[in-house]
N, C-alpha and C positions, 0 to 999 in steps of 0.2 A: 433678853439677854444676858450674859454674865459679866463678869467684872471687866473695866475697862482698862485696857492696856494702852500707853503711849509707846509707838516706836520710834526710835529718834536714830536715823542712819543716814549718811549721804549717799547710798547707794539704792536707787530707784528700783534695781532688781532684787536687792536683799529687802526693803521694804515691802515690796508685792508679796514675796515669799511669806515672809513671817507673819504678814498681815492674813494673807491665806490661811495660814497653818491654825493662827488664833482662832479665827472665824470658824474654820471647821470643827473647833473644840469646844465651842460655845462661848469664847470671849468677844468682846466689842474692841477691836484694836483702832486706835487714831494715829496716823502717821505723820511725821514731822521729819524734813530734811537735814537740818543740824542744831545745835544747841537753841539758836537764838530763836529758831523755828518752835520749837520744843515748849521754849517759855511762853511765847507767843499762844501755843493752844492752852496752856494751862490758865492763862488768863481769860478764858473764856467757855473752857472745859473743865470736868472734873474728872478726875482718871483715880484707878486704885494701886497702879503699878506703872514702873517706867523702865523698858528696855532700852538701853542707853549705849552708843557706839563711843569708842574715844575719840579716833582720830577724825575732826570733822573740819569743814572751812569755817568761816564767822565765828564760831564758838564750839571748841571741843567739847567733850565729855566731862573732864575735869572742871572745865571754868563753867560748864552748867551745873554742874552740883555746888561749887560755889554759890552762884546766883539761887540755886533753889534754899541751900541752907540758910540763905540772908533774908527770907522770906517767911513771915510766921504763918502764912495760910499753907505752904506749900513744904515747908521743914520736915514735916515727919514722914513724906511719900517715899515708899519704899523704892530702890533703884538696884537694877540689875545691871552688870556690866556686860556688854555684848560686843566682843571683839576679838581680831585675831592675834592680839597679844595677853589675852586675858590670864593665861597661865603664866605669863613674866611678869607682869604688875599686879595682878591679883592681890595679893597681901597690904601692899602700898595702897593701891587705891580704895579698896575695903576700909581701910584703918583711917585714910585721910577723908574719904568723902561720907562714911557711913552707909555706904552700899550693901546692900543684903546679900549678894552671891553675885557670881560671874560664870559666865558661859563661853567657850572658846569656840571660835570660826575656825574651820568649818563644824558645822552641828546637824543632827536631825531633828525630824519633828518629835520624835520621841523623847529626845535628849532637851528641847526646848520646852515642851509641855511639862516635863517633870520640872525642871527650874522654875518657871512661871507658876505652879500648882504649888510648890514648895516654900517661895519667896510670899506668896499670898498666905498660905497656911501659917506661917512663921509671924506675919504680920497679925494675922487676927488673933495669934494666941498670945499677942505681948513678946513675944522672942526677938522680934527685930535689935539690931544694933542701936545704940543711941545716936541721934542726928545730931554731929557736932555743929557749932556755930559756925558760920562763914569765916570768922576772926581767928579760929581754932585752926582752920585749913592751913597748910604751909604753901609756898610760893609752888606754881606748876612745875618748876625745876626740880623738886623731888621725884618725879615721875621720870624725868629725861635723865636723871643720874644712874636709872634701872637699867638691866639689860634689855629693856623694851625698846631703849631709843633706837632708832635707825639712822643708821650712818649716812652722811650725805652723799656716799657712793652706791648706796643700794638701790637705787633708781636713778636713772639719768637719762634725758630728754636733749633731744638734737645732737650736738657736737660730742661726743664722749671723749673722755681721759683713758690714760692707761690706767687699769684696773690693778691696786695693790694686791687684791687676793689673786688676781692673776698672774701677777707676776712671782709671787709667791709658790703658787703651784706649778710654773713652767719651771722655777729655779730648782724645786723639789724633784722635780722628773728628772731634770738634765743631771742634779748631783745623785740621784740612786744608779741613773744609767753609764754617764760618763765617768764620774768619780773612781770607782774600782779599776777601770780599765788605765785611766791617766796615773794611778797610784802606781800600778802594776808594771807599768812602762819605763824602760830605762831613760833616764835623762837625756841619752843622745838622740834616743829617738822622738822624745819631745820637741828637740831643738830642729829635727829634720821635717820640713812640712810635708813631703812624700811619706815620711814613714806616719806622720801624726794623721796624716790622711786615711792611711789603711789603718789604723786604731779605730778612726771615728766611723770608718764604713764597716767595719766588725761590728761594732756596738750598735750602730743606728739599724738594729732589724726592721722589717716592715711593722712590726706591732707597735714598736717604740716610735718609729715616725708617726703612725697612727695618733697614739696618746700624745705626743707634742702638737700636732696639727689640731686636735680636739682644744688641747689646752690653749694655744697660739690664736685661735677663732675669736674665742672669749677675753683676749687679752687686751684688746683696742679695736677700734672700729674706725673706720675712714670719714674724715670730714665730709661734711654735706653728701651723705649717703641718703639712702632709704631707710638706712636702720636707725629708727627714729626714738626706740625706747627699748632700754634693758634694765638688768639689775639682778637683784639677789632674792632667789625663793625663801630664803630662810628670813628674811624681812618683809617680803610681800609675798602672799602665797598665791598657788596659782588660781584659786577660786575667785580671789579678790582680783586679779588680772582680768580673767576673762570677762567679769562683771563690770569692769571701768570700760574694756573694750566694746562690749556689746553696749551699755550707755551713749559711747562716743561713736556709736555707728562706723567703727574702724573697718577697712578693708586691708587685707596684707596677709601675711604669714608670720605667725608666732612662733619662734624656735625655742624650745626648752631643753635642757640638758643636765641630767645627774653626774657626769663624768663618764658613763658608761653608756647608757640609752639616750637618744634623741628622738625627739617628736616634733614634728612639723603640724602645727594647728591652723589650716586655710580658714580665713575669715573674709564674710562678704558683708557689707552695712551691719556688722556685729553679731552677724549670725555664722553659725560653724557648717563650713561647707564639707570638712575632712580634716582628719588626723592620721598621720602614718608615723611610724616608729622605726626606728634603725637601732640595730644591735641589740631587740627587743626578745622576750621569750616567744616560743614557737606560736604559743596560744593566743598571742595578736596576729599572726598572719591572717590573711582573707580567707584563705581555703578552708580552715577551721569553723568558720561560721556557715558555710555551705554545708558541713558536715553535720552541724547544729541543727540547720533548717532542715535536713534529710533530702536535699534535693541532688547530693553527690555522695556516692559512696567512697570508701579511701582508695580503691581502686582507680576510678574514674578521675580522682583528684590527683593522684600522683601521676597519672599519665599526662591530665592536663597541666601540670606542674612544671613537667621535665619537657612538654613540647613548646610551652611560654618562655622557659628560659632558653631553649636551641634557637628559638626565632625572636628572640628579645621583644617577645609581644606583653601585654597586660594579659593577666591572667583572666580578669573579669571580661575584657573584650574577646578573649580566646573562647571562655565558656558561651558566651553568646553567639558567636559565630559558629560554634557549632552545636547550636539550641540545646545546650545542656542546663542552661539558664535561662530564665527570662529577666528583661528590665527591672522589673518590680523585686524580682529575688535577689539581684544583683544589688540594687538600692538597699535593701533590708539587712543584706550582710555587710556593705559598706556601711549602714547606720550603726551597725552593732559593733563593728569593728572600730568603729569612730568613737563613739562613746565608752566602751570600755578601755581604750586608750588615755582617753582624758581622765576616767575614773582612777586609772592606774597613776597618772601623774598628779592627780589631787593628792594622793598620800605621801610623794616626795617631802621630805623635810628639806632638804638641800637641793643646788644646783643653782643655774642661770636660766633668765629668760631674754627673747630679744625680739622686737617687733620689726619686720620690715614692710612696711607699709606701701600698698600697691603691687606687691611684689606676690603671684601667686603661680602654681604650677598648672599648665595644661589639664593635670589628671583633676586635681580640684576644680578647675573650672568646668570640667566634663561631669564630675561628681555631682557639685551644686546640690548639696543636700540640705542646708538652708535647717540646720537643727538650732532652737532656741539654747541659748547660754544656760538660762533660768532651770530649765527641765535635767540638763544633762549635771549640773553642779548639784543641784539638791539629791539628785540619786547618787551621784558621787559621794558627797556628803554623809548619805544614809550606810554606804557601802564603808568608808574610812571608821564610821562608830562602828559598825559591825567586826570590821579587820581587826579592833583594838581589842574585841574580846576574842577572836579568834585566835589571834597572836599569841595569846596568854596561855592558850591550852595545846597549841598545835605548832611543831616546827616543821620546816620543810624536809629536815634530813628523818624524821621520825619514819618508824618501818612499824606498820598497823599490822594485826591480824584478827580474826572474824574470833568473835564472842559465839560458839555454836550453842551454846546454853539459852542465851539471849536471843539470837536468832528463831532457836525452835519454837520461842513463844509467840513469835509475829503471825497476824493473819497474811494472808497472801495479798490482800489489797490496801497492807497496811503500810507500802512503800510506795513511792512514785517510781516511775518509770526511770526517771532520772536516778533517785536512789537506790535502785535495785542495780543500774550501771556501774555504779561508785561500787557499792558493796562487790559485786561481780572483780571488779579491780583489785582487789584488796587480796593480797597471796602471801605474806608473811614474810616477803621477801624484798618486794621493791618499796622503795621510800617515797613519800607524798610528792616531791618533787618529780621522781620517776613515773608516779603513776598520771599526774598533770600531765608529763611530756608525752607518754606512750598513748593516752587515750585523747589527747588534744581539745581538752574540755578547760573552762575557764578555772585559773584557780581559786579565784573566789567563790565560784559554786561548789567546787570539789571540798575545799577547805571548810566550808559553811555545811556540808553535809558532812564530813568528819566530824567538823565540832559536835553538829546533833548525835553522831551515832557514839561518840565519846562519852556525851553527858547520858546516855540511854543505856551505854555499857555493850553496844551493838559491837564495837569493836574495840581493842585495847592496843595499847603500845608494846612493841616486844623491847625486853630489857636491852640495854647496851651490854 
């Protein structure tokens, strides 16, 4: 076996995933559930590197490092911070603890192994930072003063209070919609209740009301309700939320909103039974996945969608009733729809989440996909990492055109069927977003293909 790596994290799911990645790449992982458990391991085992979470019960990452640096036997062990907040506390944590590097959750296998290899190589070459003495480390409050500190209102259990952020967002909507109309009104109209009512009715168009309702939904929750957990995605990322709910084997519906798109994730004993999105791009509609599977053509799908809309039937039930798809094909489509919907939410940097315990829709009950969180989250992390590279090169408003000279050098079998379809969609007129919408394909798959095409100069951007 290769180097021994101690993985310290209070998430059982993450420990298993990280240890599995390390084992596949020839390392020998040892797991511990918190800082105190990590010290217990060091008392009986020798390790070459420590992967350390920051927020943990009993003993957090900073406290662990202080204990580590106070022991002459362990003092020089290299530490890598492994936290969702690594980007925000990275410099302070590394400077105060002597940690060698930091990696931000979510991360993929490739990123994790690159950091581990780099840390071990720097240590072997004597390039690791000086390990401070425990007496040199400031108090833990040095990190709590950083932007990493989580406001007390970011996660709430039980009976929640009115959210300051919710009040602020609601006030901003009211100011932008009502303010201009009230300023333009005659003072006499403002003093007349009926005239004021007419002004307000004119301002509160359906789209404004929908925005207000969305904002008020997250403003406050009823006491003693089944809404038992809610908070801010900018403080607690979606991946960590799902992992906690899986560990606790929660059953209910997790609702997530970024102010525009709303996603409901149905959970049963910690497994994902279904995810549905509202106000999402067309690529997340169920019908698209039947097209991808090749079990329906565009004409069949269009006719089925119209009939389902007219009869208020569920699309999947209608297709099975007409024997256009099988139960197995429907489950495959629902699995892909659910997975890709959650992959998309894992990219959100801001938003709110809310868990309604023991509340599930009949549709989710019928779907009962039972998908493990770990596999969805890890694939989602991989996509998040790839999206970062893709978005540096591609904008959805870009218009691409074919480079016939480069295409002429390709062999017929050099492009996959998917790549051929994407290349055929490039016409020099439509933007990347229009191609995604027109072809009913995954934005991730299409943009990933365009990224490869741009790197190999098979396509080019049209100048603005």
